[in-house]
C-alpha positions as CSV (number, residue, x, y, z in Angstrom):
1,X,-53.9,-70.6,1.0
2,X,-51.0,-69.1,2.0
3,X,-48.8,-70.4,5.2
4,X,-51.2,-68.2,7.7
5,X,-54.0,-70.3,6.3
6,X,-57.7,-70.0,5.3
7,X,-59.3,-66.4,7.0
8,X,-62.2,-66.6,8.8
9,X,-64.3,-64.6,6.3
10,X,-63.5,-67.6,3.6
11,X,-64.7,-70.4,6.3
12,X,-67.7,-68.9,6.6
13,X,-68.5,-68.1,2.6
14,X,-67.6,-71.9,1.7
15,X,-69.3,-73.3,4.8
16,X,-72.2,-71.1,3.7
17,X,-72.0,-72.0,-0.5
18,X,-71.6,-75.4,0.5
19,X,-70.1,-76.7,-2.8
20,X,-69.9,-80.5,-3.0
21,X,-66.5,-81.0,-2.7
22,X,-63.1,-79.1,-2.1
23,X,-59.1,-79.4,-2.4
24,X,-56.9,-78.3,0.1
25,X,-53.5,-77.7,-0.8
26,X,-51.3,-76.3,2.3
27,X,-47.7,-75.8,3.1
28,X,-48.6,-75.3,6.6
29,X,-49.3,-78.5,8.2
30,X,-50.4,-76.5,11.1
31,X,-52.6,-74.0,9.8
32,X,-54.1,-76.9,7.8
33,X,-55.1,-79.3,10.5
34,X,-56.7,-75.7,12.0
35,X,-58.3,-74.6,8.6
36,X,-59.9,-78.4,8.6
37,X,-61.1,-79.0,11.9
38,X,-63.0,-75.6,11.0
39,X,-64.7,-76.8,8.0
40,X,-65.6,-80.1,9.3
41,X,-66.1,-79.2,13.1
42,X,-67.6,-75.6,13.0
43,X,-65.9,-72.8,15.3
44,X,-68.0,-73.2,18.9
45,X,-67.5,-69.9,20.1
46,X,-68.2,-68.3,17.0
47,X,-71.3,-70.3,16.7
48,X,-70.4,-71.6,13.1
49,X,-71.2,-75.0,12.4
50,X,-69.0,-77.3,9.8
51,X,-70.5,-79.6,7.1
52,X,-68.0,-81.3,5.4
53,X,-65.7,-84.8,6.4
54,X,-62.3,-84.9,5.3
55,X,-62.4,-88.0,2.7
56,X,-58.6,-88.3,1.8
57,X,-55.1,-86.3,2.9
58,X,-51.5,-86.8,1.2
59,X,-48.3,-85.2,1.9
60,X,-46.3,-84.0,-0.9
61,X,-42.8,-83.7,-0.9
62,X,-41.9,-81.3,-3.4
63,X,-38.6,-80.2,-1.5
64,X,-36.1,-83.1,-0.9
65,X,-33.9,-82.5,1.9
66,X,-36.0,-79.8,3.2
67,X,-39.0,-80.0,6.2
68,X,-41.2,-78.4,4.0
69,X,-44.2,-80.5,3.0
70,X,-47.1,-79.8,0.9
71,X,-50.7,-81.6,1.8
72,X,-53.5,-82.2,-0.5
73,X,-56.9,-82.7,1.0
74,X,-60.5,-83.9,0.1
75,X,-63.2,-82.8,1.7
76,X,-66.8,-83.7,0.5
77,X,-70.2,-82.5,1.5
78,X,-71.3,-84.4,4.7
């Protein structure tokens, strides 16, 4: 997703789709953490249940000498 992360409509769609695996690539660690939390644990105030488990997370420094990193995450259906 772009810097603001995934829109709630996309999160709902992915949770309904229940793909066996999701590879999530993000350039913003804060929105990455938020979106992973939604996919794994759900969104309590909207009565949405999460159904994924974070299996792997790898930071990648594609822009040396800058504060920017990419995060590549593997989620599997639990």
